[in-house]
Each structure stands twice: as structure tokens, then as C-alpha cells.
C-alpha positions, -999 to +999 in steps of 0.1 A: +731-206-083+735-227-052+705-235-031+722-255-003+721-247+034+746-256+061+723-280+079+708-312+066+683-307+037+656-326+057+657-301+084+637-268+081+661-238+077+660-211+103+650-175+097+687-165+100+697-191+074+670-179+050+681-143+055+718-152+050+709-171+018+689-142+005+716-117+012+742-139-004+724-147-036+700-118-045+715-097-073+701-064-059+719-044-032+704-048+003+715-028+034+706-021+070+715+011+088+711+024+123+695+057+132+728+075+126+731+063+091+759+037+099+758+004+082+747-026+103+748-052+075+750-053+037+748-081+013+772-096-013+758-074-041+767-043-021+803-055-016+806-062-054+792-027-063+820-010-043+847-035-050+849-047-013+857-081+000+842-084+035+814-070+057+841-056+081+850-030+055+814-016+057+800-021+092+801+011+112+807+033+082+783+056+064+775+066+028+801+094+032+828+066+030+816+053-003+798+081-021+808+116-031+797+143-006+767+156-025+752+121-030+760+111+006+742+142+020+712+137-003+709+100+008+712+110+045+683+135+041+661+109+024+667+084+052+661+110+079+628+117+063+619+080+062+626+077+099+608+109+108+577+101+088+576+064+094+567+061+057+585+040+031+602+056+001+593+034-029+611+031-063+632+062-062+655+067-093+688+084-087+722+087-102+750+082-077+788+087-078+815+067-062+844+083-046+865+075-076+842+095-098+824+066-115+786+066-115+757+043-116+719+046-117+697+029-091+661+021-084+658+022-046+631+015-020+637+023+017+616+016+048+619+024+085+637-004+105+618-011+137+626-031+168+603-056+185+585-028+203+578-009+171+603+018+177+622+031+146+659+024+151+672+029+115+664+021+079+668-008+055+666-007+018+670-026-015+685-010-046+686-023-081+713-013-105+695+001-136+726+017-152+723-004-184+686+005-186+693+042-182+721+041-207+698+024-232+671+050-224+696+079-229+708+064-261+671+061-272+666+097-264+697+107-284+685+085-313+650+100-310+665+136-310+685+127-341+654+114-358+635+145-349+663+166-363+664+146-394+627+149-398+629+187-393+657+188-420+636+167-443+605+189-437+624+221-443+641+206-474+606+196-487+594+231-481+624+245-500+617+221-529+581+232-530+592+268-528+617+262-557+590+245-577+567+274-571+594+298-583+599+277-614+562+277-620+561+315-617+590+318-641+573+296-667+541+315-662+558+349-665+578+339-696+546+325-712+528+358-704+556+379-717+557+359-749+520+353-755+505+384-740+529+413-743+531+411-781+493+414-786+493+441-759+519+461-778+498+459-809+467+471-790+488+499-774+501+511-807+465+511-820+453+531-791+481+557-796+472+559-833+435+564-827+441+589-799+461+611-823+437+606-853+423+640-863+389+626-869+386+614-833+404+643-815+371+662-810+352+631-797+357+633-759+339+600-752+362+582-776+393+599-761+382+590-726+377+554-737+411+553-753+427+568-722+410+540-700+423+514-724+458+528-722+457+528-684+445+492-685+473+482-709+499+499-686+485+480-656+486+447-675+522+454-684+531+461-648+515+428-637+537+410-663+568+429-651+560+420-615+557+383-624+590+385-643+608+402-614+594+377-589+604+348-611+639+359-620+651+391-602+675+410-624+712+410-616+727+432-589+749+462-592+767+461-559+784+491-544+790+507-510+756+522-501+748+544-471+719+527-455+705+558-438+702+576-472+683+546-487+659+546-458+653+584-461+648+581-498+622+554-494+605+574-467+602+604-491+578+584-513+554+580-485+554+614-468+519+622-481+505+589-470+520+591-436+506+626-431+472+616-444+469+586-421+483+605-391+513+582-387+541+596-366+577+588-377+602+578-350+638+580-364+664+558-347+690+559-374+727+553-366+745+585-360+775+573-378+772+564-416+762+528-421+776+514-453+763+482-469+771+463-500+739+466-520+722+475-552+707+509-541+678+508-566+666+473-557+672+478-519+651+510-521+624+490-538+624+464-510+622+491-483+594+508-502+574+476-502+580+472-464+570+509-458+538+503-478+529+472-458+536+490-425+514+519-435+486+497-445+488+479-411+479+513-394+448+525-411+439+546-380+473+561-374+502+550-352+539+552-350+564+540-376+600+535-363+629+534-387+661+520-373+696+513-386+724+498-366+755+476-368+751+446-346+770+414-338+759+383-357+745+356-335+736+320-343+700+327-332+696+350-361+704+323-386+675+316-411+655+284-406+659+273-442+682+244-448+715+253-466+710+291-464+741+309-476+735+342-457+740+324-424+774+313-435+784+347-448+773+365-416+790+340-394+823+347-412+817+385-409+808+385-372+786+415-376+758+427-398+740+459-407+704+458-396+676+479-411+643+477-392+608+491-399+586+488-369+549+496-369+522+497-342+495+480-362+476+448-353+506+426-360+507+394-380+484+365-372+503+334-361+487+312-387+498+337-414+534+341-404+547+309-420+531+319-454+539+356-457+567+350-482+547+325-503+541+335-539+505+348-545+496+348-508+479+380-497+455+391-470+444+421-490+412+423-509+415+411-544+406+432-574+421+449-605+439+476-585+452+452-558+485+434-557+493+398-567+508+387-534+543+389-548+557+419-530+573+400-501+582+371-524+601+395-547+616+414-517+629+382-501+644+370-534+662+404-538+676+403-503+688+367-507+706+378-539+725+402-516+734+372-493+712+390-468+682+381-446+647+395-446+625+386-417+590+396-405+579+390-369+555+404-343+570+430-320+578+418-285+577+452-268+543+463-281+515+455-306+527+456-342+552+440-365+589+443-372+604+440-407+641+434-405+667+435-433+702+423-425+730+429-450+768+427-452+788+458-440+806+474-470+838+479-451+842+442-444+860+420-469+835+397-486+843+361-478+848+336-506+826+306-502 
């Protein structure tokens, strides 16, 4: 960079020469404007920024000649505020657009321009081109977003692997129990049957009551093993066109007495037209029965249970959060799904519990011989996933309570081949 002046180097440069030198060589844009926003003087960097060759192409013109209308109006308002307040505007970051549509980022400071009497007669400012910095910042944000997305995928994948490992552990446990426990239980059960029918013991009521208790305990143990086996490896599906409203009504029949006893009012919002889904009616009924049972238990002091069926368009926001979920792909190709909802007015689901409600052996119920194993929702989710469907539980947005939602393929739509 040249540091020479027009006069002899031994002579002290004048203020005008110093200003000319500064305007000529500083890499940042410098400008002076009158009170009407017209340029009085600009430096060489300004000319380069707009591809101009001489001051005469700028003097007397305004930002409207170089910026798009929106940027020019915003700049004019900023400078009017500086002149009106007499206060400087420091380090303002903005994105501006040239008339040809190209853009750049600037870091600008402006201050009121005053005459020798202190009266404000315009503005002056200095602007640094920070386009490269902003582009690097934007690229960093993109990279950071990609990293966060990758981390989210890794976290979800890890959760799926843990879930799969749990499922395998349950399967091994169930198979071990079936092999190691069921055979001895069968022998004990046959012994109980033999003793209960033995003539010498028929008249002994105490012995008969004891044998009856033993048989009930054996039956309960067998159900526990069956529950474990079902959770570990749900049996295959017998898919057929099933009328969803009928399955809902059938599941409801099993709980009529409990609903009456707990003073729970049933609100029916079933589709008027038949709603056909591709499903295994027996297993779907079992899932709905489990959801009914949970909803009733959530309302020990009564409430309202809403049962709803409808066909609704599939939206991306409905997609499951699990990585690689098949049902999201199926529904996307079908464009619409059959939704079965069970809505209660209980206390809802605690936020810290929601992420764990489908975990195997997780339960908020009291433990004991007559209580569940915490496999009901785990098994239900596995069954619905076998249907290429989606089971979700969430808190109700309209009122206190929870919503259990099952989404399945319509039977009248051709199943896609994936």
C-alpha cells in the first residue's frame, strides 16, 4: 500500500491530504450524506463495492440509486433517526441487496454530521463488508444443524438397539421359563387334578380349598409365562378386512360393568360410515381392551371415556420418531389412515413417564401377585407394529386426560410393496 503524499515528505500533510489518503486506502466503505440523504462524498471502497469508476457517478444521488427499494427505505429511516436523535448508530449488522439482485452483509456505524456551529447537516458512516464472515457463520450453523440431526439419529438408533436388546432378553427369558418352568408346573397341575378327584380327599373341604388355591396359582403362573412369550414374539397375524367400529364395540362390551361401577360416561364418536382396516381382529381387540383398561384405571372417581373412529389424511407430523420406522413409509404411500382413539378425562400422563410408557416391565401400578408385569403396552405396540401401524399415547390438549391413538391401513386401499 502506498504511503506517499503529493507534497514533499519533509512537509507536514494537511488535514485534507490526510483525509484523502484515508478515503483512498482504507478497505472499509466510508460515505458522507446531506440531510436529504444525498451523497456528498464516498471513498474508493464504496466505488469498488458498486462497480463504479468515479465520484461523479455517486455525488448528488441517494441509496435509492444503488440499493433495492426496501433496503433503501430502511437505510433512509435509520439515518433520519440518527439526525433526529443526534445519537450514533454503532455496529449495526444488515444484509443489503444491490439493484442487480446480488447481496452482501455489512457491519455499519453512523453518526450525525455537524457543521462548525454544531448544527446537524447530514450523516456520515463507515461500513465493513462482512459477507465472508456471515457466509462462514451460516455454513457453521448448517454444519451444526447437521451434527445435531446426526446426534439425534444416533441417539434414536441407540434407543432402538437398547429396545431390541431388551426384546431379545425378554424372548430368552420367556423361552427359558417356558422350558424350565412350564414342564414342572404341568406335573404339579396334573397332581392337583388327581388329588382333587381322589375319593379319599373329596370330603375334606380344607384340602379341596387348598387344591383350588394351588390350581388358581398355577393358572396365574401360566398366564405370566404366556404374557412373556407374547411380548417377546407376538404370534403371526391373520389379516382380513375388519370393521373398526365393530371391534371397538366388542372391546367395550368387556368393560360395561367396570364403566358402570366407576361411573364413567361413554361418549361415542364413531364414524357413521363403516371403517374397514386390514387387521387381525382378535389381536386388535386385545390391544383395544388393554387401552380401555388403562383408561378406566386412570379415572378411579369417574369421568368421560370418548371412543372415536375416523379416516384422516396422513401427515408427515404423524410420523413416528423412531429411526427407520416402516409404518411411516406405508402411510405416506397410502395418503390416508384409519384412526381409532380412546380419550379419557383422568389425570393424564406425567411428562417424565411419557418416554418410558412402552418400555418392557415399566409400570406405575402397585406391584403384587395380582398386578401386571408392565408388558401390556409393550405387547400392544409390538402387535400394532406388526400391522404396519402406529400406537401413540399422549396427553390431551383440549382437557385433562390422555389420548390413546391407533393408526392402521384402510382395507380398501391396495397395500404397497416395500
